[in-house]
C-alpha atoms as a printed R data frame, in Angstrom:
    type eleno elety resid chain resno       x       y       z
1   ATOM     1    CA   UNK     A     1 -14.181  23.281   3.167
2   ATOM     2    CA   UNK     A     2 -10.540  24.178   2.677
3   ATOM     3    CA   UNK     A     3  -7.943  21.733   1.323
4   ATOM     4    CA   UNK     A     4  -6.303  21.812   4.760
5   ATOM     5    CA   UNK     A     5  -9.536  20.735   6.464
6   ATOM     6    CA   UNK     A     6 -10.091  18.011   3.891
7   ATOM     7    CA   UNK     A     7  -6.532  16.739   4.340
8   ATOM     8    CA   UNK     A     8  -7.023  16.608   8.117
9   ATOM     9    CA   UNK     A     9 -10.269  14.660   7.692
10  ATOM    10    CA   UNK     A    10  -8.433  12.085   5.596
11  ATOM    11    CA   UNK     A    11  -5.648  11.740   8.141
12  ATOM    12    CA   UNK     A    12  -8.326  10.532  10.564
13  ATOM    13    CA   UNK     A    13 -10.006   8.048   8.231
14  ATOM    14    CA   UNK     A    14  -6.560   6.846   7.178
15  ATOM    15    CA   UNK     A    15  -6.034   6.217  10.919
16  ATOM    16    CA   UNK     A    16  -2.810   8.173  11.097
17  ATOM    17    CA   UNK     A    17  -4.423  10.511  13.624
18  ATOM    18    CA   UNK     A    18  -7.442   8.630  15.005
19  ATOM    19    CA   UNK     A    19  -7.373   6.012  17.741
20  ATOM    20    CA   UNK     A    20  -4.700   3.462  16.819
21  ATOM    21    CA   UNK     A    21  -5.471  -0.183  16.207
22  ATOM    22    CA   UNK     A    22  -4.422  -2.808  18.724
23  ATOM    23    CA   UNK     A    23  -2.699  -5.149  16.267
24  ATOM    24    CA   UNK     A    24  -1.277  -5.137  12.728
25  ATOM    25    CA   UNK     A    25  -3.946  -7.394  11.215
26  ATOM    26    CA   UNK     A    26  -6.650  -4.906  12.200
27  ATOM    27    CA   UNK     A    27  -4.902  -2.186  10.193
28  ATOM    28    CA   UNK     A    28  -4.799  -4.310   7.054
29  ATOM    29    CA   UNK     A    29  -8.440  -5.332   7.417
30  ATOM    30    CA   UNK     A    30  -9.462  -1.685   7.772
31  ATOM    31    CA   UNK     A    31  -7.970  -0.838   4.398
32  ATOM    32    CA   UNK     A    32  -8.836  -4.044   2.539
33  ATOM    33    CA   UNK     A    33  -5.428  -3.882   0.854
34  ATOM    34    CA   UNK     A    34  -2.302  -1.797   1.463
35  ATOM    35    CA   UNK     A    35   0.341  -1.218  -1.213
36  ATOM    36    CA   UNK     A    36   3.529  -2.961  -0.130
37  ATOM    37    CA   UNK     A    37   6.207  -3.199  -2.788
38  ATOM    38    CA   UNK     A    38   8.908  -1.850  -0.442
39  ATOM    39    CA   UNK     A    39   8.590  -4.413   2.317
40  ATOM    40    CA   UNK     A    40  10.436  -2.628   5.137
41  ATOM    41    CA   UNK     A    41   8.634   0.670   4.648
42  ATOM    42    CA   UNK     A    42   5.282  -1.057   4.122
43  ATOM    43    CA   UNK     A    43   5.681  -2.594   7.573
44  ATOM    44    CA   UNK     A    44   6.207   0.910   8.959
45  ATOM    45    CA   UNK     A    45   2.917   1.992   7.350
46  ATOM    46    CA   UNK     A    46   1.187  -0.663   9.442
47  ATOM    47    CA   UNK     A    47   3.139  -0.037  12.636
48  ATOM    48    CA   UNK     A    48   2.482   3.705  12.731
49  ATOM    49    CA   UNK     A    49  -1.246   3.014  12.817
50  ATOM    50    CA   UNK     A    50  -0.966   0.649  15.801
51  ATOM    51    CA   UNK     A    51  -0.755   1.126  19.527
52  ATOM    52    CA   UNK     A    52   2.671   0.156  20.931
53  ATOM    53    CA   UNK     A    53   3.484  -1.911  17.869
54  ATOM    54    CA   UNK     A    54   6.806  -2.069  16.087
55  ATOM    55    CA   UNK     A    55   8.544  -3.903  13.314
56  ATOM    56    CA   UNK     A    56   8.799  -7.132  15.343
57  ATOM    57    CA   UNK     A    57   5.041  -7.430  15.830
58  ATOM    58    CA   UNK     A    58   4.337  -6.764  12.145
59  ATOM    59    CA   UNK     A    59   6.915  -9.399  11.165
60  ATOM    60    CA   UNK     A    60   5.202 -11.881  13.476
61  ATOM    61    CA   UNK     A    61   1.797 -11.294  11.876
62  ATOM    62    CA   UNK     A    62   3.407 -11.776   8.477
63  ATOM    63    CA   UNK     A    63   5.261 -14.948   9.485
64  ATOM    64    CA   UNK     A    64   2.116 -16.604  10.823
65  ATOM    65    CA   UNK     A    65   0.196 -15.712   7.670
66  ATOM    66    CA   UNK     A    66  -2.339 -13.440   9.320
67  ATOM    67    CA   UNK     A    67  -1.073 -10.763   6.929
68  ATOM    68    CA   UNK     A    68  -0.227 -11.877   3.397
69  ATOM    69    CA   UNK     A    69   1.696 -10.042   0.679
70  ATOM    70    CA   UNK     A    70   0.704 -10.694  -2.890
71  ATOM    71    CA   UNK     A    71  -0.129  -9.078  -6.227
72  ATOM    72    CA   UNK     A    72  -3.698  -7.830  -6.188
73  ATOM    73    CA   UNK     A    73  -5.733  -4.660  -6.928
74  ATOM    74    CA   UNK     A    74  -3.039  -3.429  -9.337
75  ATOM    75    CA   UNK     A    75   0.078  -5.134 -10.752
76  ATOM    76    CA   UNK     A    76   2.067  -4.512  -7.579
77  ATOM    77    CA   UNK     A    77   2.523  -5.999  -4.118
78  ATOM    78    CA   UNK     A    78  -0.169  -5.423  -1.492
79  ATOM    79    CA   UNK     A    79  -0.676  -6.529   2.088
80  ATOM    80    CA   UNK     A    80  -4.059  -8.252   2.508
81  ATOM    81    CA   UNK     A    81  -5.582  -9.980   5.522
82  ATOM    82    CA   UNK     A    82  -5.805 -13.735   4.963
83  ATOM    83    CA   UNK     A    83  -9.586 -13.695   5.559
84  ATOM    84    CA   UNK     A    84 -10.075 -11.062   2.845
85  ATOM    85    CA   UNK     A    85  -7.784 -12.279   0.100
86  ATOM    86    CA   UNK     A    86 -10.243 -14.548  -1.714
87  ATOM    87    CA   UNK     A    87 -12.904 -11.887  -2.238
88  ATOM    88    CA   UNK     A    88 -10.341  -9.169  -3.053
89  ATOM    89    CA   UNK     A    89  -8.982 -11.443  -5.777
90  ATOM    90    CA   UNK     A    90 -12.520 -12.109  -6.995
91  ATOM    91    CA   UNK     A    91 -13.059  -8.363  -7.320
92  ATOM    92    CA   UNK     A    92  -9.840  -7.402  -9.088
93  ATOM    93    CA   UNK     A    93  -7.959 -10.329 -10.690
94  ATOM    94    CA   UNK     A    94  -9.844  -9.987 -13.967
95  ATOM    95    CA   UNK     A    95  -8.777  -6.371 -14.368
96  ATOM    96    CA   UNK     A    96  -5.179  -7.019 -13.350
97  ATOM    97    CA   UNK     A    97  -4.982  -9.774 -15.966
98  ATOM    98    CA   UNK     A    98  -6.282  -7.315 -18.562
99  ATOM    99    CA   UNK     A    99  -3.706  -4.706 -17.535
100 ATOM   100    CA   UNK     A   100  -0.960  -7.324 -17.691
101 ATOM   101    CA   UNK     A   101  -2.074  -8.730 -21.036
102 ATOM   102    CA   UNK     A   102   0.334  -6.697 -23.156
103 ATOM   103    CA   UNK     A   103   3.235  -7.650 -20.904
104 ATOM   104    CA   UNK     A   104   2.261 -11.324 -20.906
105 ATOM   105    CA   UNK     A   105   2.352 -11.341 -24.700
106 ATOM   106    CA   UNK     A   106   5.587  -9.347 -24.890
107 ATOM   107    CA   UNK     A   107   7.170 -11.976 -22.610
108 ATOM   108    CA   UNK     A   108   5.950 -14.810 -24.814
109 ATOM   109    CA   UNK     A   109   3.539 -16.065 -22.175
110 ATOM   110    CA   UNK     A   110   0.123 -17.523 -22.883
111 ATOM   111    CA   UNK     A   111  -2.196 -20.055 -21.278
112 ATOM   112    CA   UNK     A   112   0.088 -23.004 -22.063
113 ATOM   113    CA   UNK     A   113   3.141 -21.869 -20.041
114 ATOM   114    CA   UNK     A   114   0.869 -20.523 -17.301
115 ATOM   115    CA   UNK     A   115  -0.921 -23.858 -16.861
116 ATOM   116    CA   UNK     A   116   2.306 -25.883 -16.885
117 ATOM   117    CA   UNK     A   117   4.052 -23.564 -14.431
118 ATOM   118    CA   UNK     A   118   1.026 -23.540 -12.104
119 ATOM   119    CA   UNK     A   119   1.080 -27.329 -11.851
120 ATOM   120    CA   UNK     A   120   4.812 -27.375 -11.125
121 ATOM   121    CA   UNK     A   121   4.624 -24.553  -8.566
122 ATOM   122    CA   UNK     A   122   1.723 -26.193  -6.732
123 ATOM   123    CA   UNK     A   123   3.589 -29.499  -6.579
124 ATOM   124    CA   UNK     A   124   6.842 -27.883  -5.391
125 ATOM   125    CA   UNK     A   125   5.091 -26.054  -2.539
126 ATOM   126    CA   UNK     A   126   2.815 -28.895  -1.473
127 ATOM   127    CA   UNK     A   127   2.691 -29.901   2.189
128 ATOM   128    CA   UNK     A   128   3.763 -26.599   3.704
129 ATOM   129    CA   UNK     A   129   6.998 -26.312   1.732
130 ATOM   130    CA   UNK     A   130   8.270 -22.775   1.049
131 ATOM   131    CA   UNK     A   131  10.705 -21.648  -1.645
132 ATOM   132    CA   UNK     A   132  12.044 -18.275  -2.719
133 ATOM   133    CA   UNK     A   133  12.038 -16.906  -6.259
134 ATOM   134    CA   UNK     A   134  15.488 -18.224  -7.150
135 ATOM   135    CA   UNK     A   135  14.571 -21.705  -5.975
136 ATOM   136    CA   UNK     A   136  11.271 -21.663  -7.858
137 ATOM   137    CA   UNK     A   137  13.056 -20.487 -10.997
138 ATOM   138    CA   UNK     A   138  15.326 -23.521 -10.825
139 ATOM   139    CA   UNK     A   139  12.372 -25.853 -10.230
140 ATOM   140    CA   UNK     A   140  10.594 -24.535 -13.326
141 ATOM   141    CA   UNK     A   141  13.738 -24.797 -15.439
142 ATOM   142    CA   UNK     A   142  14.341 -28.401 -14.459
143 ATOM   143    CA   UNK     A   143  10.770 -29.665 -14.678
144 ATOM   144    CA   UNK     A   144   9.355 -27.732 -17.623
145 ATOM   145    CA   UNK     A   145  12.282 -26.309 -19.551
146 ATOM   146    CA   UNK     A   146  10.530 -22.937 -19.475
147 ATOM   147    CA   UNK     A   147  12.896 -19.957 -19.577
148 ATOM   148    CA   UNK     A   148  11.798 -18.380 -16.321
149 ATOM   149    CA   UNK     A   149  14.161 -15.488 -15.646
150 ATOM   150    CA   UNK     A   150  13.888 -11.744 -15.152
151 ATOM   151    CA   UNK     A   151  10.599 -10.068 -16.000
152 ATOM   152    CA   UNK     A   152   9.276 -13.289 -17.506
153 ATOM   153    CA   UNK     A   153   9.537 -15.042 -14.156
154 ATOM   154    CA   UNK     A   154   7.992 -12.053 -12.406
155 ATOM   155    CA   UNK     A   155   4.874 -12.320 -14.548
156 ATOM   156    CA   UNK     A   156   4.681 -16.082 -14.157
157 ATOM   157    CA   UNK     A   157   4.719 -15.719 -10.383
158 ATOM   158    CA   UNK     A   158   2.214 -12.857 -10.502
159 ATOM   159    CA   UNK     A   159  -0.135 -14.923 -12.644
160 ATOM   160    CA   UNK     A   160   0.111 -17.802 -10.153
161 ATOM   161    CA   UNK     A   161  -0.682 -15.396  -7.291
162 ATOM   162    CA   UNK     A   162  -3.683 -13.924  -9.092
163 ATOM   163    CA   UNK     A   163  -4.974 -17.397  -9.926
164 ATOM   164    CA   UNK     A   164  -4.776 -18.526  -6.300
165 ATOM   165    CA   UNK     A   165  -1.963 -21.032  -6.766
166 ATOM   166    CA   UNK     A   166   0.740 -19.398  -4.617
167 ATOM   167    CA   UNK     A   167   0.959 -16.661  -1.998
168 ATOM   168    CA   UNK     A   168   3.567 -15.213   0.346
169 ATOM   169    CA   UNK     A   169   5.304 -17.575   2.715
170 ATOM   170    CA   UNK     A   170   6.584 -16.884   6.222
171 ATOM   171    CA   UNK     A   171   9.773 -15.057   5.190
172 ATOM   172    CA   UNK     A   172   9.725 -11.497   3.859
173 ATOM   173    CA   UNK     A   173  12.565  -9.101   3.123
174 ATOM   174    CA   UNK     A   174  15.001  -9.296   0.226
175 ATOM   175    CA   UNK     A   175  14.408 -12.982  -0.487
176 ATOM   176    CA   UNK     A   176  10.754 -13.633   0.359
177 ATOM   177    CA   UNK     A   177   9.403 -17.124   0.215
178 ATOM   178    CA   UNK     A   178   6.270 -18.368  -1.498
179 ATOM   179    CA   UNK     A   179   3.839 -20.964  -0.191
180 ATOM   180    CA   UNK     A   180   0.862 -22.856  -1.557
181 ATOM   181    CA   UNK     A   181  -2.225 -20.630  -1.557
182 ATOM   182    CA   UNK     A   182  -4.382 -23.354   0.016
183 ATOM   183    CA   UNK     A   183  -1.934 -23.717   2.917
184 ATOM   184    CA   UNK     A   184  -2.053 -20.029   3.897
185 ATOM   185    CA   UNK     A   185  -5.518 -18.821   2.925
186 ATOM   186    CA   UNK     A   186  -8.584 -20.158   4.802
187 ATOM   187    CA   UNK     A   187 -11.337 -21.733   2.761
188 ATOM   188    CA   UNK     A   188 -14.197 -19.345   2.180
189 ATOM   189    CA   UNK     A   189 -17.487 -19.229   0.418
190 ATOM   190    CA   UNK     A   190 -17.161 -17.735  -3.028
191 ATOM   191    CA   UNK     A   191 -19.225 -14.608  -3.629
192 ATOM   192    CA   UNK     A   192 -20.315 -13.089  -6.938
193 ATOM   193    CA   UNK     A   193 -17.868 -10.588  -8.389
194 ATOM   194    CA   UNK     A   194 -20.440  -7.790  -8.124
195 ATOM   195    CA   UNK     A   195 -20.682  -8.346  -4.356
196 ATOM   196    CA   UNK     A   196 -16.895  -8.431  -4.039
197 ATOM   197    CA   UNK     A   197 -16.625  -5.110  -5.889
198 ATOM   198    CA   UNK     A   198 -19.278  -3.614  -3.604
199 ATOM   199    CA   UNK     A   199 -17.319  -4.707  -0.531
200 ATOM   200    CA   UNK     A   200 -14.148  -3.247  -2.015
201 ATOM   201    CA   UNK     A   201 -15.945   0.061  -2.554
202 ATOM   202    CA   UNK     A   202 -17.205   0.108   1.023
203 ATOM   203    CA   UNK     A   203 -13.742  -0.619   2.440
204 ATOM   204    CA   UNK     A   204 -12.244   2.063   0.204
205 ATOM   205    CA   UNK     A   205 -14.562   4.930   1.118
206 ATOM   206    CA   UNK     A   206 -14.674   3.904   4.788
207 ATOM   207    CA   UNK     A   207 -10.907   3.963   5.176
208 ATOM   208    CA   UNK     A   208  -9.941   6.660   2.669
209 ATOM   209    CA   UNK     A   209 -12.873   9.039   2.459
210 ATOM   210    CA   UNK     A   210 -13.653  11.717   1.635
211 ATOM   211    CA   UNK     A   211 -12.700  10.521  -1.843
212 ATOM   212    CA   UNK     A   212 -14.159  10.720  -5.328
213 ATOM   213    CA   UNK     A   213 -15.364   8.058  -7.725
214 ATOM   214    CA   UNK     A   214 -12.399   8.770 -10.001
215 ATOM   215    CA   UNK     A   215 -10.068   8.276  -7.029
216 ATOM   216    CA   UNK     A   216 -11.649   4.854  -6.463
217 ATOM   217    CA   UNK     A   217 -11.375   3.923 -10.155
218 ATOM   218    CA   UNK     A   218  -7.643   4.646 -10.217
219 ATOM   219    CA   UNK     A   219  -6.925   2.919  -6.900
220 ATOM   220    CA   UNK     A   220  -8.964  -0.216  -7.611
221 ATOM   221    CA   UNK     A   221  -7.991  -0.594 -11.316
222 ATOM   222    CA   UNK     A   222 -11.685  -1.304 -12.044
223 ATOM   223    CA   UNK     A   223 -13.397   0.121 -15.086
224 ATOM   224    CA   UNK     A   224 -15.504   3.241 -14.578
225 ATOM   225    CA   UNK     A   225 -18.653   1.159 -15.070
226 ATOM   226    CA   UNK     A   226 -17.565  -1.459 -12.513
227 ATOM   227    CA   UNK     A   227 -16.529   1.135  -9.950
228 ATOM   228    CA   UNK     A   228 -19.751   3.096 -10.442
229 ATOM   229    CA   UNK     A   229 -21.798  -0.051  -9.901
230 ATOM   230    CA   UNK     A   230 -19.826  -0.841  -6.746
231 ATOM   231    CA   UNK     A   231 -20.374   2.660  -5.400
232 ATOM   232    CA   UNK     A   232 -24.090   2.494  -6.222
233 ATOM   233    CA   UNK     A   233 -24.390  -0.797  -4.316
234 ATOM   234    CA   UNK     A   234 -23.110   0.746  -1.069
235 ATOM   235    CA   UNK     A   235 -24.387   4.298  -1.503
236 ATOM   236    CA   UNK     A   236 -26.907   3.820   1.322
237 ATOM   237    CA   UNK     A   237 -23.974   3.286   3.718
238 ATOM   238    CA   UNK     A   238 -22.192   6.444   2.556
239 ATOM   239    CA   UNK     A   239 -22.640  10.185   2.731
240 ATOM   240    CA   UNK     A   240 -21.517  12.539   0.021
241 ATOM   241    CA   UNK     A   241 -20.587  16.179  -0.124
242 ATOM   242    CA   UNK     A   242 -19.718  18.511  -2.974
243 ATOM   243    CA   UNK     A   243 -16.458  20.292  -2.217
244 ATOM   244    CA   UNK     A   244 -14.819  22.645  -4.674
245 ATOM   245    CA   UNK     A   245 -16.719  21.167  -7.601
246 ATOM   246    CA   UNK     A   246 -16.077  17.504  -6.769
247 ATOM   247    CA   UNK     A   247 -18.403  14.910  -5.256
248 ATOM   248    CA   UNK     A   248 -16.718  13.284  -2.259
249 ATOM   249    CA   UNK     A   249 -17.992  10.095  -0.596
250 ATOM   250    CA   UNK     A   250 -17.340   8.945   2.951
251 ATOM   251    CA   UNK     A   251 -18.768   6.979   5.869
252 ATOM   252    CA   UNK     A   252 -20.456   9.312   8.337
253 ATOM   253    CA   UNK     A   253 -18.778   9.504  11.738
254 ATOM   254    CA   UNK     A   254 -18.431  11.938  14.578
255 ATOM   255    CA   UNK     A   255 -15.915  14.709  14.044
256 ATOM   256    CA   UNK     A   256 -12.676  13.522  15.683
257 ATOM   257    CA   UNK     A   257 -10.328  15.791  17.553
258 ATOM   258    CA   UNK     A   258  -7.185  16.557  15.591
259 ATOM   259    CA   UNK     A   259  -3.759  16.435  17.235
260 ATOM   260    CA   UNK     A   260  -2.218  19.652  18.425
261 ATOM   261    CA   UNK     A   261  -0.733  21.611  15.521
262 ATOM   262    CA   UNK     A   262   1.938  21.419  14.276
263 ATOM   263    CA   UNK     A   263   1.951  17.663  13.729
264 ATOM   264    CA   UNK     A   264   4.510  15.915  11.509
265 ATOM   265    CA   UNK     A   265   4.027  12.430  10.050
266 ATOM   266    CA   UNK     A   266   6.762  10.558   8.181
267 ATOM   267    CA   UNK     A   267   4.954   8.343   5.688
268 ATOM   268    CA   UNK     A   268   6.427   5.976   3.146
269 ATOM   269    CA   UNK     A   269   6.178   6.837  -0.543
270 ATOM   270    CA   UNK     A   270   3.513   4.200  -1.223
271 ATOM   271    CA   UNK     A   271   1.428   4.827   1.883
272 ATOM   272    CA   UNK     A   272  -2.303   4.631   1.323
273 ATOM   273    CA   UNK     A   273  -2.655   8.299   2.262
274 ATOM   274    CA   UNK     A   274  -0.719   9.022  -0.942
275 ATOM   275    CA   UNK     A   275  -1.563   6.168  -3.319
276 ATOM   276    CA   UNK     A   276  -5.322   6.125  -2.688
277 ATOM   277    CA   UNK     A   277  -6.052   9.302  -4.643
278 ATOM   278    CA   UNK     A   278  -5.689  10.525  -8.203
279 ATOM   279    CA   UNK     A   279  -8.277  13.156  -9.047
280 ATOM   280    CA   UNK     A   280  -8.015  14.696  -5.586
281 ATOM   281    CA   UNK     A   281  -4.323  14.135  -4.910
282 ATOM   282    CA   UNK     A   282  -3.891  17.922  -4.866
283 ATOM   283    CA   UNK     A   283  -5.510  17.915  -1.416
284 ATOM   284    CA   UNK     A   284  -2.269  16.466  -0.039
285 ATOM   285    CA   UNK     A   285  -0.062  19.055  -1.686
286 ATOM   286    CA   UNK     A   286   0.031  22.773  -0.948
287 ATOM   287    CA   UNK     A   287   0.966  25.083  -3.803
288 ATOM   288    CA   UNK     A   288   4.518  24.001  -4.590
289 ATOM   289    CA   UNK     A   289   4.568  25.187  -8.184
290 ATOM   290    CA   UNK     A   290   7.209  27.838  -7.540
291 ATOM   291    CA   UNK     A   291   9.354  25.728  -5.193
292 ATOM   292    CA   UNK     A   292  12.485  23.822  -6.031
293 ATOM   293    CA   UNK     A   293  11.829  20.086  -6.178
294 ATOM   294    CA   UNK     A   294  14.113  17.676  -4.263
295 ATOM   295    CA   UNK     A   295  15.653  14.740  -6.081
296 ATOM   296    CA   UNK     A   296  12.694  12.400  -5.718
297 ATOM   297    CA   UNK     A   297  14.719   9.418  -6.915
298 ATOM   298    CA   UNK     A   298  16.630   9.627  -3.640
299 ATOM   299    CA   UNK     A   299  14.256  11.335  -1.207
300 ATOM   300    CA   UNK     A   300  11.172   9.358  -2.056
301 ATOM   301    CA   UNK     A   301   9.115   9.305   1.122
302 ATOM   302    CA   UNK     A   302   6.838  12.124   2.309
303 ATOM   303    CA   UNK     A   303   7.075  14.549   5.228
304 ATOM   304    CA   UNK     A   304   3.538  15.650   6.088
305 ATOM   305    CA   UNK     A   305   2.950  18.751   8.194
306 ATOM   306    CA   UNK     A   306  -0.600  18.874   9.557
307 ATOM   307    CA   UNK     A   307  -1.530  16.339   6.893
308 ATOM   308    CA   UNK     A   308  -0.004  18.109   3.886
309 ATOM   309    CA   UNK     A   309   3.256  17.707   2.000
310 ATOM   310    CA   UNK     A   310   6.168  19.833   3.190
311 ATOM   311    CA   UNK     A   311   9.125  17.730   2.074
312 ATOM   312    CA   UNK     A   312  10.586  14.285   1.499
313 ATOM   313    CA   UNK     A   313  12.825  11.935   3.452
314 ATOM   314    CA   UNK     A   314  14.918   8.801   3.365
315 ATOM   315    CA   UNK     A   315  16.235   6.645   6.185
316 ATOM   316    CA   UNK     A   316  19.903   5.803   6.661
317 ATOM   317    CA   UNK     A   317  20.120   2.735   8.889
318 ATOM   318    CA   UNK     A   318  23.000   1.855  11.148
319 ATOM   319    CA   UNK     A   319  23.340  -1.161  13.415
320 ATOM   320    CA   UNK     A   320  21.770   0.678  16.336
321 ATOM   321    CA   UNK     A   321  20.700   3.976  14.879
322 ATOM   322    CA   UNK     A   322  18.606   5.566  12.195
323 ATOM   323    CA   UNK     A   323  19.083   8.958  10.579
324 ATOM   324    CA   UNK     A   324  16.207  10.605   8.738
325 ATOM   325    CA   UNK     A   325  17.566  12.809   5.980
326 ATOM   326    CA   UNK     A   326  14.899  15.397   5.196
327 ATOM   327    CA   UNK     A   327  14.745  17.416   1.977
328 ATOM   328    CA   UNK     A   328  12.250  20.165   2.770
329 ATOM   329    CA   UNK     A   329  10.453  22.701   0.604
330 ATOM   330    CA   UNK     A   330  10.869  25.332   3.296
331 ATOM   331    CA   UNK     A   331  12.537  25.812   6.653
332 ATOM   332    CA   UNK     A   332  10.660  24.651   9.754
333 ATOM   333    CA   UNK     A   333  10.011  26.956  12.673
334 ATOM   334    CA   UNK     A   334  10.785  26.014  16.265
335 ATOM   335    CA   UNK     A   335   7.438  24.320  16.925
336 ATOM   336    CA   UNK     A   336   7.566  22.437  13.617
337 ATOM   337    CA   UNK     A   337  11.088  21.229  14.359
338 ATOM   338    CA   UNK     A   338   9.839  19.840  17.671
339 ATOM   339    CA   UNK     A   339   7.054  18.046  15.787
340 ATOM   340    CA   UNK     A   340   9.686  16.632  13.428
341 ATOM   341    CA   UNK     A   341  11.641  15.419  16.468
342 ATOM   342    CA   UNK     A   342   8.547  13.592  17.712
343 ATOM   343    CA   UNK     A   343   7.829  11.993  14.329
344 ATOM   344    CA   UNK     A   344  11.430  10.796  14.047
345 ATOM   345    CA   UNK     A   345  11.265   9.328  17.546
346 ATOM   346    CA   UNK     A   346   8.121   7.372  16.603
347 ATOM   347    CA   UNK     A   347   9.911   5.928  13.583
348 ATOM   348    CA   UNK     A   348  12.909   4.956  15.693
349 ATOM   349    CA   UNK     A   349  10.766   3.237  18.322
350 ATOM   350    CA   UNK     A   350   9.055   1.142  15.640
351 ATOM   351    CA   UNK     A   351  12.417  -0.245  14.531
352 ATOM   352    CA   UNK     A   352  13.899  -0.413  18.032
353 ATOM   353    CA   UNK     A   353  16.718   2.069  17.418
354 ATOM   354    CA   UNK     A   354  17.675   5.604  18.332
355 ATOM   355    CA   UNK     A   355  16.664   8.018  15.590
356 ATOM   356    CA   UNK     A   356  17.473  11.594  14.710
357 ATOM   357    CA   UNK     A   357  16.910  13.783  11.679
358 ATOM   358    CA   UNK     A   358  18.834  16.287   9.663
359 ATOM   359    CA   UNK     A   359  18.071  18.667   6.826
360 ATOM   360    CA   UNK     A   360  20.010  17.931   3.673
361 ATOM   361    CA   UNK     A   361  20.813  20.022   0.646
362 ATOM   362    CA   UNK     A   362  19.881  17.949  -2.371
363 ATOM   363    CA   UNK     A   363  20.214  18.282  -6.119
364 ATOM   364    CA   UNK     A   364  17.055  20.074  -7.226
365 ATOM   365    CA   UNK     A   365  15.326  21.173 -10.358
366 ATOM   366    CA   UNK     A   366  12.929  24.017 -11.068
367 ATOM   367    CA   UNK     A   367   9.387  22.817 -11.579
368 ATOM   368    CA   UNK     A   368   6.164  24.306 -12.824
369 ATOM   369    CA   UNK     A   369   4.264  21.261 -11.668
370 ATOM   370    CA   UNK     A   370   3.458  19.854  -8.267
371 ATOM   371    CA   UNK     A   371   5.687  16.793  -7.732
């Protein structure tokens, strides 16, 4: 199987090409968790996998708490369905705490400040109250005297999220609110951590396969032993295939029909089709070792052509318009430009604005490595 065929297969399981979901919450449930540190673009990652869904519908699912945004899986924001959050935390909080341990200590944080802040945060958010980070910082300062600013406050809030004290409130964007975990997350029966890890493995390979064990280890933040045990628990539900010297796992399904080539997809930098892989991330990227690399600090997001990287983009928003600035590794032909037109139009519809794209000349650097 060629890298191109493998990339196309993933575009289907990632549901960028297969039948779209009917609502945003179904997308999030499919993945188990979706990386979401850039809120606006993370909403686009959901919308582009839905049928006739735009930014407004995703915002509504977030506001009602059907979709929650919290720190889980790795020390970064993720979208998680409210019915899944408890078991996802059971599977991964222990490892995230271990990863954060050095930073906790460097910030002068131990169990004492964490316990005191948890009590204060729970009390401040009781009864459906919601507060943003600045407001919670002031509450902690007044009631505990704890210096809760900057990175220190970030880790205190993350710890409270991981421990099931707080979770995202109804307001996202630049100043998101927090709410009491118990007010937003339905009560559920606790399951053993081993079962939670097994479910995480099944969700991962179902929604991201074909993928390798090492891909799963990196994505989940689990140890190799934990990830291997999770994979072993669900192996009867999976198929595997050796491709180019790697063992890939996936859920068997009928071979879907791919869209007419060329097909362009504009995906955000932290989309699951990018962040889900480590060992096999080269599948996404054609040989770019001799190409000039765009300034990835500016043009962060990915332009995929038939499922593989061909350039990067950023969005410039106006009141009623959106311009996609594209920094490409090569020129597009006439058919590929038409596919880029269609992808840009899909992005514009999601945000309810007219959209167009343009090629930009960006500061570049020579590279011997794939970006």
